[in-house]
N, C-alpha and C positions, 0 to 999 in steps of 0.2 A: 901237648902243644903240637900244632900243625906247622910243619916247616914249609916255607914257600920259596920258590926260585923264580928268577927272571928268565923268561923264555921269549926269544925273538921269533916271530912267525912271519914268514914271507910266502907269498903265493903267486902263481902264474896260472890264471884260469881263463880259458878261451871263450867261454860263453857268458854273456852279461847276466843272465838270470842266476846261474850257478855262482858267479863271482859275487853278486849281491848277497846271496844266502851265506856264503862264507864270510864276507865282510860283516854282516849282521851278527853272525855267531861270534866272531872275534871281538867285536865291539862290546859284547857282554862280559868278556874276560880281560880286556886290556884296552890300550890306547893306540890309535892309529898314529904312526910316526912318519909314514910315507904312504903313497897311494896304495901300495900292496904290502905294507910292512906294519906289523903290530908288535908292541911290547906288552907282554902279559906277565903278571906276578901271581903265580898259581901254585897250589900244592901238587904233589905227585898224583893224587887221585883226580884232581881237577884237570891236570894235563892229560891224563889217560882218557878221561871222558871227552875232552876237547878234541883229541886226536881221532877218537872213534866217531864223534859227531861230524868232524870235518871230512873224514874218509867217506861218510855216507852222503856227502853233498857233491863230491867231485866225480868226474869220469877219469879214471886213472890213465886211460889211453891218451888223453888230451891235456890234462891239468896236473899241476904239482903244488904241493904245500911242503914247506921246509920248517922244521922246528929246531931252533938253536937254544939249548939250555946253557945259561951262563952261570958260572960259579962266582962267589963273592969277589975273588981276585980279578976275574975278568970284568966284572961290573966296574971296579975301580979304574980300569984301564980304558973305559969307554971315552972317546974323544968326541964331544958333541959340538957342532957348529951350526949357527943359524937359529931359527925360531924354536925355542924349547918349551913353548907354552903347553903343548899337548903331550909332552913326554912324562912318563911315570918314572919317578926317581925314588926307589925304595930307600927308606931311611935305615933299615937294617935287614940283614939276612940271617936266617937261622940254619 
């Protein structure tokens, strides 16, 4: 059985072309919850590949991408306000 975790990914990318490429990559793995924030429900292997792919798209001198891995207890403490239609809410964590 593959275990998956919720990962919040936030980025600050200075170039429009690079920013679009990163957003397109993240949209394949999760849901946009804010302009530059995604929630991704991924396995450890998928997360590692996602990090490697994202690293190949940015210029580290100018851009940043943050990956926040959330545990099941942390997910229960998420306090959401406003439009929730685009959020991914995992029904269970392993």
